[in-house]
BAGULO-125267 format. One record per residue (C-alpha): residue number from 1; residue in one letter; x, y, z. Coordinates in nm, 4 decimals. Layout:
// BAGULO-125267
<seq NUM type A xx X yy Y zz Z>
...
//
This chain:
// BAGULO-125267
<seq 1 type M xx 8.1200 yy 4.6704 zz 4.4872>
<seq 2 type P xx 7.9146 yy 4.7042 zz 4.8082>
<seq 3 type R xx 7.8267 yy 5.0562 zz 4.9065>
<seq 4 type L xx 8.0467 yy 5.1909 zz 5.1850>
<seq 5 type P xx 7.8518 yy 5.3725 zz 5.4572>
<seq 6 type L xx 7.9089 yy 5.7458 zz 5.4753>
<seq 7 type V xx 8.0217 yy 5.8751 zz 5.8142>
<seq 8 type S xx 7.9585 yy 6.2366 zz 5.9134>
<seq 9 type I xx 8.2224 yy 6.3731 zz 6.1511>
<seq 10 type C xx 8.0689 yy 6.6943 zz 6.2807>
<seq 11 type I xx 8.2794 yy 6.9535 zz 6.4620>
<seq 12 type P xx 8.0646 yy 7.2142 zz 6.6389>
<seq 13 type T xx 8.2793 yy 7.5066 zz 6.7442>
<seq 14 type Y xx 8.2683 yy 7.8454 zz 6.9121>
<seq 15 type N xx 8.5728 yy 8.0717 zz 6.9421>
<seq 16 type R xx 8.8132 yy 7.7796 zz 6.9031>
<seq 17 type A xx 9.0071 yy 7.8947 zz 6.5944>
<seq 18 type G xx 9.3301 yy 7.8362 zz 6.7856>
<seq 19 type M xx 9.2433 yy 7.4758 zz 6.8745>
<seq 20 type V xx 9.0204 yy 7.3408 zz 6.5980>
<seq 21 type R xx 9.3000 yy 7.2436 zz 6.3564>
<seq 22 type K xx 9.3837 yy 6.9316 zz 6.5558>
<seq 23 type A xx 9.0214 yy 6.8145 zz 6.5428>
<seq 24 type I xx 8.9969 yy 6.8789 zz 6.1683>
<seq 25 type D xx 9.3345 yy 6.7150 zz 6.0954>
<seq 26 type S xx 9.2392 yy 6.4038 zz 6.2917>
<seq 27 type A xx 8.9047 yy 6.3772 zz 6.1114>
<seq 28 type L xx 9.0513 yy 6.4170 zz 5.7620>
<seq 29 type S xx 9.3321 yy 6.1692 zz 5.8441>
<seq 30 type Q xx 9.1008 yy 5.8799 zz 5.9261>
<seq 31 type S xx 9.2053 yy 5.5464 zz 5.7750>
<seq 32 type Y xx 8.8409 yy 5.5030 zz 5.6733>
<seq 33 type S xx 8.8003 yy 5.7615 zz 5.3990>
<seq 34 type N xx 8.4290 yy 5.7649 zz 5.3069>
<seq 35 type I xx 8.3550 yy 6.0553 zz 5.5352>
<seq 36 type E xx 8.2333 yy 6.4099 zz 5.5345>
<seq 37 type V xx 8.3683 yy 6.6582 zz 5.7872>
<seq 38 type L xx 8.1380 yy 6.9415 zz 5.8857>
<seq 39 type V xx 8.2666 yy 7.2370 zz 6.0863>
<seq 40 type V xx 7.9596 yy 7.4142 zz 6.2243>
<seq 41 type D xx 8.0529 yy 7.7484 zz 6.3756>
<seq 42 type N xx 7.8251 yy 7.8924 zz 6.6431>
<seq 43 type A xx 7.8642 yy 8.2617 zz 6.5451>
<seq 44 type S xx 8.2237 yy 8.2958 zz 6.6650>
<seq 45 type D xx 8.4073 yy 8.6267 zz 6.6581>
<seq 46 type D xx 8.7455 yy 8.4700 zz 6.5781>
<seq 47 type E xx 8.9156 yy 8.3620 zz 6.2516>
<seq 48 type I xx 8.7604 yy 8.0159 zz 6.2266>
<seq 49 type E xx 8.6457 yy 8.0604 zz 5.8650>
<seq 50 type T xx 8.9979 yy 8.1527 zz 5.7578>
<seq 51 type V xx 9.1346 yy 7.8447 zz 5.9342>
<seq 52 type V xx 8.8932 yy 7.6107 zz 5.7541>
<seq 53 type A xx 8.9494 yy 7.7847 zz 5.4190>
<seq 54 type G xx 9.3159 yy 7.6873 zz 5.4435>
<seq 55 type Y xx 9.2309 yy 7.3205 zz 5.3837>
<seq 56 type Q xx 9.2077 yy 7.1788 zz 5.0311>
<seq 57 type D xx 8.9880 yy 6.8743 zz 5.0865>
<seq 58 type S xx 8.6484 yy 6.8327 zz 4.9190>
<seq 59 type R xx 8.5221 yy 6.6317 zz 5.2154>
<seq 60 type L xx 8.5497 yy 6.9342 zz 5.4464>
<seq 61 type H xx 8.2543 yy 7.1744 zz 5.4652>
<seq 62 type F xx 8.2089 yy 7.4917 zz 5.6695>
<seq 63 type F xx 7.8797 yy 7.6288 zz 5.8024>
<seq 64 type R xx 7.8302 yy 7.9399 zz 6.0120>
<seq 65 type N xx 7.5258 yy 8.0101 zz 6.2281>
<seq 66 type T xx 7.3981 yy 8.3673 zz 6.2067>
<seq 67 type K xx 7.3614 yy 8.3704 zz 6.5854>
<seq 68 type N xx 7.4815 yy 8.1568 zz 6.8734>
<seq 69 type L xx 7.2366 yy 7.8698 zz 6.9118>
<seq 70 type G xx 7.3755 yy 7.7241 zz 7.2336>
<seq 71 type I xx 7.5640 yy 7.3972 zz 7.2553>
<seq 72 type F xx 7.2928 yy 7.1367 zz 7.2023>
<seq 73 type R xx 7.0993 yy 7.3338 zz 6.9434>
<seq 74 type N xx 7.4264 yy 7.3508 zz 6.7515>
<seq 75 type F xx 7.4654 yy 6.9733 zz 6.7937>
<seq 76 type N xx 7.1205 yy 6.9401 zz 6.6379>
<seq 77 type R xx 7.2255 yy 7.1750 zz 6.3586>
<seq 78 type C xx 7.5153 yy 6.9380 zz 6.2890>
<seq 79 type I xx 7.2754 yy 6.6446 zz 6.2622>
<seq 80 type E xx 7.0470 yy 6.8458 zz 6.0332>
<seq 81 type L xx 7.3336 yy 6.9364 zz 5.7970>
<seq 82 type S xx 7.4894 yy 6.5896 zz 5.7891>
<seq 83 type H xx 7.4251 yy 6.3194 zz 5.5280>
<seq 84 type G xx 7.5966 yy 6.0180 zz 5.6826>
<seq 85 type D xx 7.4543 yy 5.6837 zz 5.7872>
<seq 86 type Y xx 7.6581 yy 5.7291 zz 6.1050>
<seq 87 type I xx 7.7098 yy 6.0558 zz 6.2914>
<seq 88 type H xx 8.0041 yy 6.1418 zz 6.5149>
<seq 89 type I xx 7.9982 yy 6.4779 zz 6.6943>
<seq 90 type L xx 8.3599 yy 6.5618 zz 6.7764>
<seq 91 type H xx 8.4289 yy 6.8580 zz 7.0038>
<seq 92 type S xx 8.6510 yy 7.1217 zz 6.8474>
<seq 93 type D xx 8.9132 yy 7.1065 zz 7.1242>
<seq 94 type D xx 8.9518 yy 6.7272 zz 7.1056>
<seq 95 type F xx 9.0809 yy 6.4868 zz 6.8403>
<seq 96 type I xx 9.0671 yy 6.1173 zz 6.7507>
<seq 97 type D xx 9.3047 yy 5.8343 zz 6.6681>
<seq 98 type S xx 9.3494 yy 5.7689 zz 6.2950>
<seq 99 type D xx 9.1642 yy 5.4351 zz 6.3183>
<seq 100 type F xx 8.8772 yy 5.5652 zz 6.5330>
<seq 101 type T xx 8.6132 yy 5.5637 zz 6.2568>
<seq 102 type K xx 8.7325 yy 5.2335 zz 6.1139>
<seq 103 type K xx 8.7185 yy 5.0608 zz 6.4533>
<seq 104 type C xx 8.3642 yy 5.1842 zz 6.5206>
<seq 105 type L xx 8.2349 yy 5.0828 zz 6.1771>
<seq 106 type E xx 8.3912 yy 4.7375 zz 6.2040>
<seq 107 type F xx 8.2144 yy 4.6950 zz 6.5351>
<seq 108 type F xx 7.8790 yy 4.8086 zz 6.3943>
<seq 109 type K xx 7.9195 yy 4.5616 zz 6.1060>
<seq 110 type T xx 7.9861 yy 4.2641 zz 6.3338>
<seq 111 type H xx 7.7190 yy 4.3693 zz 6.5874>
<seq 112 type P xx 7.4166 yy 4.4787 zz 6.3805>
<seq 113 type S xx 7.1907 yy 4.5249 zz 6.6843>
<seq 114 type V xx 7.4205 yy 4.7938 zz 6.8288>
<seq 115 type M xx 7.2991 yy 5.1444 zz 6.7478>
<seq 116 type M xx 7.5507 yy 5.3569 zz 6.9393>
<seq 117 type T xx 7.9166 yy 5.3163 zz 7.0309>
<seq 118 type F xx 8.1495 yy 5.5064 zz 7.2625>
<seq 119 type G xx 8.5221 yy 5.4697 zz 7.3100>
<seq 120 type S xx 8.8192 yy 5.5198 zz 7.5390>
<seq 121 type A xx 8.9428 yy 5.8676 zz 7.6258>
<seq 122 type Q xx 9.3025 yy 5.9735 zz 7.6775>
<seq 123 type F xx 9.2843 yy 6.2888 zz 7.8877>
<seq 124 type L xx 9.5372 yy 6.5585 zz 7.8043>
<seq 125 type S xx 9.6547 yy 6.8643 zz 7.9957>
<seq 126 type G xx 9.7952 yy 7.0813 zz 7.7201>
<seq 127 type N xx 9.9658 yy 6.8158 zz 7.5095>
<seq 128 type E xx 10.0652 yy 6.5976 zz 7.8031>
<seq 129 type P xx 9.8735 yy 6.2764 zz 7.8792>
<seq 130 type V xx 9.7161 yy 6.2817 zz 8.2251>
<seq 131 type K xx 9.5060 yy 5.9679 zz 8.2532>
<seq 132 type K xx 9.3132 yy 5.7272 zz 8.0352>
<seq 133 type I xx 8.9448 yy 5.6574 zz 8.0935>
<seq 134 type A xx 8.8179 yy 5.3236 zz 7.9662>
<seq 135 type V xx 8.5313 yy 5.1020 zz 8.0754>
<seq 136 type S xx 8.7433 yy 4.7939 zz 8.0090>
<seq 137 type D xx 9.0401 yy 4.6684 zz 7.8070>
<seq 138 type H xx 8.7991 yy 4.4836 zz 7.5771>
<seq 139 type D xx 8.4802 yy 4.5609 zz 7.3851>
<seq 140 type I xx 8.1484 yy 4.5352 zz 7.5703>
<seq 141 type V xx 7.7927 yy 4.5260 zz 7.4368>
<seq 142 type Y xx 7.5138 yy 4.6486 zz 7.6636>
<seq 143 type P xx 7.1820 yy 4.5096 zz 7.5365>
<seq 144 type A xx 6.8883 yy 4.7399 zz 7.6067>
<seq 145 type P xx 6.8113 yy 4.8294 zz 7.8797>
<seq 146 type Q xx 7.1334 yy 4.7039 zz 8.0428>
<seq 147 type G xx 7.3209 yy 5.0196 zz 7.9428>
<seq 148 type F xx 7.0463 yy 5.2317 zz 8.0981>
<seq 149 type R xx 7.0796 yy 5.0406 zz 8.4238>
<seq 150 type K xx 7.4604 yy 5.0701 zz 8.4168>
<seq 151 type I xx 7.4527 yy 5.4480 zz 8.3758>
<seq 152 type L xx 7.2191 yy 5.4829 zz 8.6734>
<seq 153 type E xx 7.3885 yy 5.2306 zz 8.8999>
<seq 154 type E xx 7.7577 yy 5.2777 zz 8.8196>
<seq 155 type G xx 7.7731 yy 5.6299 zz 8.6765>
<seq 156 type N xx 7.7901 yy 5.7604 zz 8.3229>
<seq 157 type P xx 8.0856 yy 5.5967 zz 8.1388>
<seq 158 type I xx 8.0202 yy 5.7797 zz 7.8110>
<seq 159 type I xx 8.2556 yy 6.0574 zz 7.6983>
<seq 160 type C xx 8.0401 yy 6.2672 zz 7.4662>
<seq 161 type P xx 8.2858 yy 6.3322 zz 7.1766>
<seq 162 type S xx 8.3676 yy 5.9589 zz 7.1565>
<seq 163 type V xx 8.0090 yy 5.8695 zz 7.0612>
<seq 164 type M xx 7.9067 yy 5.7464 zz 6.7153>
<seq 165 type I xx 7.5356 yy 5.6929 zz 6.6463>
<seq 166 type K xx 7.3358 yy 5.5459 zz 6.3598>
<seq 167 type R xx 7.1205 yy 5.8139 zz 6.2007>
<seq 168 type E xx 6.8020 yy 5.6160 zz 6.2560>
<seq 169 type V xx 6.8452 yy 5.6476 zz 6.6327>
<seq 170 type Y xx 6.7869 yy 6.0228 zz 6.6125>
<seq 171 type E xx 6.4817 yy 5.9558 zz 6.3983>
<seq 172 type T xx 6.3429 yy 5.7350 zz 6.6767>
<seq 173 type V xx 6.4345 yy 5.9055 zz 7.0060>
<seq 174 type G xx 6.4785 yy 6.2584 zz 6.8731>
<seq 175 type V xx 6.7759 yy 6.4925 zz 6.8702>
<seq 176 type Y xx 6.9436 yy 6.6486 zz 7.1742>
<seq 177 type P xx 6.6970 yy 6.8080 zz 7.4184>
<seq 178 type L xx 6.7216 yy 7.1825 zz 7.4669>
<seq 179 type E xx 6.5563 yy 7.2027 zz 7.8080>
<seq 180 type Y xx 6.8781 yy 7.0735 zz 7.9752>
<seq 181 type P xx 7.1462 yy 7.3106 zz 7.8424>
<seq 182 type Y xx 7.4064 yy 7.1794 zz 8.0869>
<seq 183 type A xx 7.3398 yy 6.8041 zz 8.0632>
<seq 184 type G xx 7.1407 yy 6.7368 zz 7.7480>
<seq 185 type D xx 7.3853 yy 6.4673 zz 7.6352>
<seq 186 type F xx 7.3347 yy 6.2755 zz 7.9623>
<seq 187 type Y xx 6.9592 yy 6.2630 zz 7.9037>
<seq 188 type Q xx 7.0217 yy 6.1551 zz 7.5434>
<seq 189 type W xx 7.2365 yy 5.8592 zz 7.6554>
<seq 190 type L xx 6.9651 yy 5.7525 zz 7.8990>
<seq 191 type K xx 6.6972 yy 5.7669 zz 7.6300>
<seq 192 type I xx 6.9066 yy 5.5750 zz 7.3777>
<seq 193 type S xx 7.0372 yy 5.3081 zz 7.6158>
<seq 194 type Q xx 6.6879 yy 5.2253 zz 7.7388>
<seq 195 type K xx 6.5646 yy 5.1525 zz 7.3869>
<seq 196 type F xx 6.8731 yy 5.0349 zz 7.1948>
<seq 197 type D xx 7.1828 yy 4.8207 zz 7.2384>
<seq 198 type I xx 7.4918 yy 5.0332 zz 7.2931>
<seq 199 type A xx 7.8570 yy 4.9303 zz 7.3076>
<seq 200 type F xx 8.1993 yy 5.0290 zz 7.4333>
<seq 201 type V xx 8.4722 yy 4.9937 zz 7.1675>
<seq 202 type A xx 8.8013 yy 4.9748 zz 7.3530>
<seq 203 type D xx 9.0331 yy 5.0571 zz 7.0595>
<seq 204 type A xx 8.8365 yy 5.3645 zz 6.9460>
<seq 205 type T xx 9.0445 yy 5.6307 zz 7.1195>
<seq 206 type L xx 8.9527 yy 5.9935 zz 7.1741>
<seq 207 type F xx 9.2092 yy 6.2488 zz 7.2931>
<seq 208 type Y xx 9.0230 yy 6.4735 zz 7.5369>
<seq 209 type R xx 9.1666 yy 6.8099 zz 7.6381>
<seq 210 type T xx 9.1046 yy 6.9222 zz 7.9947>
<seq 211 type G xx 9.1370 yy 7.2756 zz 8.1306>
<seq 212 type N xx 8.9442 yy 7.5940 zz 8.2007>
<seq 213 type H xx 8.8378 yy 7.6184 zz 7.8357>
<seq 214 type S xx 8.6440 yy 7.2890 zz 7.8423>
<seq 215 type E xx 8.2671 yy 7.2820 zz 7.8473>
<seq 216 type S xx 8.2575 yy 7.0421 zz 8.1436>
<seq 217 type F xx 8.4680 yy 7.2878 zz 8.3452>
<seq 218 type Q xx 8.2422 yy 7.5778 zz 8.2518>
<seq 219 type F xx 7.9299 yy 7.3827 zz 8.3481>
<seq 220 type L xx 8.0343 yy 7.2038 zz 8.6663>
<seq 221 type Q xx 8.2933 yy 7.4376 zz 8.8153>
<seq 222 type K xx 8.1600 yy 7.7861 zz 8.7413>
<seq 223 type T xx 7.7860 yy 7.7512 zz 8.7961>
<seq 224 type P xx 7.5457 yy 7.5278 zz 8.9919>
<seq 225 type L xx 7.3113 yy 7.5049 zz 8.6925>
<seq 226 type G xx 7.4626 yy 7.1735 zz 8.5815>
<seq 227 type Y xx 7.3523 yy 7.0188 zz 8.9109>
<seq 228 type I xx 7.0019 yy 7.1562 zz 8.8584>
<seq 229 type D xx 6.9834 yy 6.9956 zz 8.5137>
<seq 230 type I xx 7.0641 yy 6.6526 zz 8.6582>
<seq 231 type I xx 6.7804 yy 6.6911 zz 8.9086>
<seq 232 type K xx 6.5403 yy 6.7966 zz 8.6328>
<seq 233 type I xx 6.6492 yy 6.4983 zz 8.4233>
<seq 234 type M xx 6.5771 yy 6.2622 zz 8.7103>
<seq 235 type F xx 6.2259 yy 6.4012 zz 8.7441>
<seq 236 type Q xx 6.1806 yy 6.3542 zz 8.3689>
<seq 237 type I xx 6.3197 yy 6.0003 zz 8.3645>
<seq 238 type I xx 6.0821 yy 5.9009 zz 8.6423>
<seq 239 type A xx 5.7950 yy 6.0492 zz 8.4395>
<seq 240 type D xx 5.9172 yy 5.8740 zz 8.1219>
<seq 241 type L xx 5.9296 yy 5.5351 zz 8.2933>
<seq 242 type G xx 5.5694 yy 5.5593 zz 8.4082>
<seq 243 type D xx 5.4370 yy 5.2186 zz 8.5112>
<seq 244 type D xx 5.7768 yy 5.0581 zz 8.4398>
<seq 245 type I xx 5.9480 yy 5.2525 zz 8.7154>
<seq 246 type S xx 5.9346 yy 4.9641 zz 8.9632>
<seq 247 type S xx 6.1675 yy 4.7664 zz 8.7353>
<seq 248 type Y xx 6.4333 yy 5.0371 zz 8.7716>
<seq 249 type R xx 6.3712 yy 5.1568 zz 9.1271>
<seq 250 type H xx 6.6882 yy 4.9942 zz 9.2647>
<seq 251 type E xx 6.9164 yy 5.1626 zz 9.0094>
<seq 252 type L xx 6.7354 yy 5.4950 zz 9.0418>
<seq 253 type N xx 6.7779 yy 5.4970 zz 9.4185>
<seq 254 type I xx 7.1503 yy 5.4285 zz 9.3830>
<seq 255 type F xx 7.1926 yy 5.7147 zz 9.1360>
<seq 256 type L xx 6.9857 yy 5.9568 zz 9.3438>
<seq 257 type R xx 7.1822 yy 5.8878 zz 9.6630>
<seq 258 type K xx 7.5163 yy 5.9175 zz 9.4833>
<seq 259 type H xx 7.4253 yy 6.2479 zz 9.3240>
<seq 260 type L xx 7.2817 yy 6.3685 zz 9.6551>
<seq 261 type Y xx 7.6295 yy 6.3374 zz 9.8056>
<seq 262 type V xx 7.7930 yy 6.4869 zz 9.4969>
<seq 263 type C xx 7.5824 yy 6.7970 zz 9.5569>
<seq 264 type L xx 7.6723 yy 6.7963 zz 9.9248>
<seq 265 type G xx 8.0423 yy 6.7700 zz 9.8390>
<seq 266 type A xx 8.0118 yy 7.0679 zz 9.6048>
<seq 267 type G xx 7.8367 yy 7.2671 zz 9.8780>
<seq 268 type I xx 8.1013 yy 7.1898 zz 10.1375>
<seq 269 type R xx 8.4124 yy 7.2252 zz 9.9253>
<seq 270 type Q xx 8.2797 yy 7.4750 zz 9.6680>
<seq 271 type P xx 8.5199 yy 7.5378 zz 9.3789>
<seq 272 type D xx 8.6638 yy 7.8883 zz 9.3742>
<seq 273 type F xx 8.4445 yy 7.9931 zz 9.0835>
<seq 274 type M xx 8.1252 yy 7.9127 zz 9.2774>
<seq 275 type R xx 8.2023 yy 8.0820 zz 9.6066>
<seq 276 type N xx 7.9421 yy 8.3484 zz 9.5395>
<seq 277 type F xx 7.6726 yy 8.0837 zz 9.5826>
<seq 278 type S xx 7.5539 yy 7.9850 zz 9.9279>
<seq 279 type P xx 7.6314 yy 7.6244 zz 10.0252>
<seq 280 type L xx 7.2669 yy 7.6020 zz 10.1309>
<seq 281 type I xx 7.1792 yy 7.6011 zz 9.7605>
<seq 282 type F xx 7.3595 yy 7.2693 zz 9.7202>
<seq 283 type I xx 7.1903 yy 7.1279 zz 10.0288>
<seq 284 type G xx 6.8619 yy 7.2293 zz 9.8668>
<seq 285 type F xx 6.9626 yy 7.0290 zz 9.5588>
<seq 286 type S xx 7.0332 yy 6.7310 zz 9.7833>
<seq 287 type F xx 6.6941 yy 6.7576 zz 9.9517>
<seq 288 type N xx 6.5288 yy 6.7529 zz 9.6077>
<seq 289 type L xx 6.7091 yy 6.4304 zz 9.5232>
<seq 290 type W xx 6.6259 yy 6.2885 zz 9.8662>
<seq 291 type T xx 6.2537 yy 6.3333 zz 9.7988>
<seq 292 type L xx 6.2840 yy 6.1191 zz 9.4848>
<seq 293 type V xx 6.4275 yy 5.8166 zz 9.6685>
<seq 294 type R xx 6.1525 yy 5.5556 zz 9.7102>
<seq 295 type P xx 6.2604 yy 5.2767 zz 9.9474>
<seq 296 type E xx 6.2140 yy 4.9304 zz 9.7989>
<seq 297 type S xx 6.3733 yy 4.7602 zz 10.1004>
<seq 298 type L xx 6.4431 yy 4.8138 zz 10.4695>
<seq 299 type I xx 6.8080 yy 4.9021 zz 10.4069>
<seq 300 type V xx 6.7077 yy 5.1778 zz 10.1630>
<seq 301 type R xx 6.4581 yy 5.3099 zz 10.4179>
<seq 302 type I xx 6.7350 yy 5.3213 zz 10.6822>
<seq 303 type N xx 6.9718 yy 5.4912 zz 10.4368>
<seq 304 type K xx 6.7112 yy 5.7508 zz 10.3520>
<seq 305 type F xx 6.6599 yy 5.8296 zz 10.7210>
<seq 306 type F xx 7.0380 yy 5.8590 zz 10.7650>
<seq 307 type D xx 7.0578 yy 6.0940 zz 10.4652>
<seq 308 type F xx 6.7888 yy 6.3126 zz 10.6209>
<seq 309 type L xx 6.9902 yy 6.3396 zz 10.9429>
<seq 310 type V xx 7.3042 yy 6.4357 zz 10.7459>
<seq 311 type L xx 7.1188 yy 6.6996 zz 10.5439>
<seq 312 type S xx 6.9486 yy 6.8459 zz 10.8493>
<seq 313 type G xx 7.2760 yy 6.8549 zz 11.0402>
<seq 314 type L xx 7.4524 yy 7.0363 zz 10.7587>
<seq 315 type V xx 7.1763 yy 7.2971 zz 10.7415>
<seq 316 type C xx 7.2348 yy 7.3699 zz 11.1100>
<seq 317 type I xx 7.6123 yy 7.3850 zz 11.0637>
<seq 318 type F xx 7.5929 yy 7.6261 zz 10.7711>
<seq 319 type I xx 7.3466 yy 7.8516 zz 10.9510>
<seq 320 type L xx 7.5714 yy 7.8837 zz 11.2581>
<seq 321 type P xx 7.8402 yy 8.1572 zz 11.2406>
<seq 322 type G xx 8.1720 yy 7.9954 zz 11.1525>
<seq 323 type G xx 8.0054 yy 7.6604 zz 11.0966>
<seq 324 type R xx 8.1364 yy 7.6125 zz 10.7469>
<seq 325 type S xx 8.4963 yy 7.6931 zz 10.8476>
<seq 326 type C xx 8.4794 yy 7.4350 zz 11.1245>
<seq 327 type L xx 8.3358 yy 7.1746 zz 10.8897>
<seq 328 type N xx 8.6088 yy 7.2378 zz 10.6317>
<seq 329 type K xx 8.8746 yy 7.1856 zz 10.8971>
<seq 330 type I xx 8.7095 yy 6.8663 zz 11.0197>
<seq 331 type V xx 8.6841 yy 6.7094 zz 10.6723>
<seq 332 type G xx 9.0271 yy 6.8349 zz 10.5669>
<seq 333 type F xx 8.9323 yy 7.1034 zz 10.3131>
<seq 334 type N xx 9.1261 yy 7.4266 zz 10.3167>
<seq 335 type E xx 8.9068 yy 7.7303 zz 10.3620>
<seq 336 type K xx 9.0109 yy 7.9882 zz 10.1011>
<seq 337 type P xx 8.9245 yy 8.3563 zz 10.1254>
<seq 338 type H xx 8.6230 yy 8.4706 zz 9.9260>
//
């Protein structure tokens, strides 16, 4: 009998005792059974240990950190504790289809060059489906560095808890970086996709819960630090590329300009939770990104000059008394009281 690969489904959690059951149930109910399920608690003050103790399955293991390590250090703790040939880090508020693991392993078997897969995501509000996010209705392989180029040029298509990675990838590129606490997974995808083939597996479905409890909400809606991490990552990627940067300049410029306007949009509209931060902070982020754009053609040079005019104009508007209120009315945003 050929040896079946062991898959580690890791569930990092923090104060999610009321939500984690669905993640655990979905992991233990996989149609592919040669798995271990690790619940790695990040020093919660809830009843998570009691919840896990209620299961009678030898494949389920509980670990508790003596102190909160932060999100990505806890991800790395999961990798350290795991034994599988393949590692899937499943967020404790999400869950997976019963054939998720099977579909990914079948794909790895038929595509031996692929080192990382990611799947479709059915977004849920409560228990109600909201929308489905999928790159395509069919499987797609992105040979290195095509995936790297796609992420830069078209945006990041990878939903973190849908990712399964061969253990050897971590041994090559390293575990999740800690210097980007709000976007460490984004940098990890860039590092992996530049060096290895990655793939989208259409039938591997993740059920992704949205809401104020989600980490993406906490990072992008309550603090500007997530935007800072993206800027820092871009500086690092440019440094990582070194002499090869000219091969990726086109895609880098596209990403930088897109994120420049993402920052501007956040500064103009500003979610309620970030109204204590001056919109000039976000314009400062945009200027940082603007400095990284290196024109490789006349059209990019013209675009960069246009971006400078937009940024400069917005600085003037925000400095003027009542300028922001006028701008919100012009662009159709409702000005809410602070």
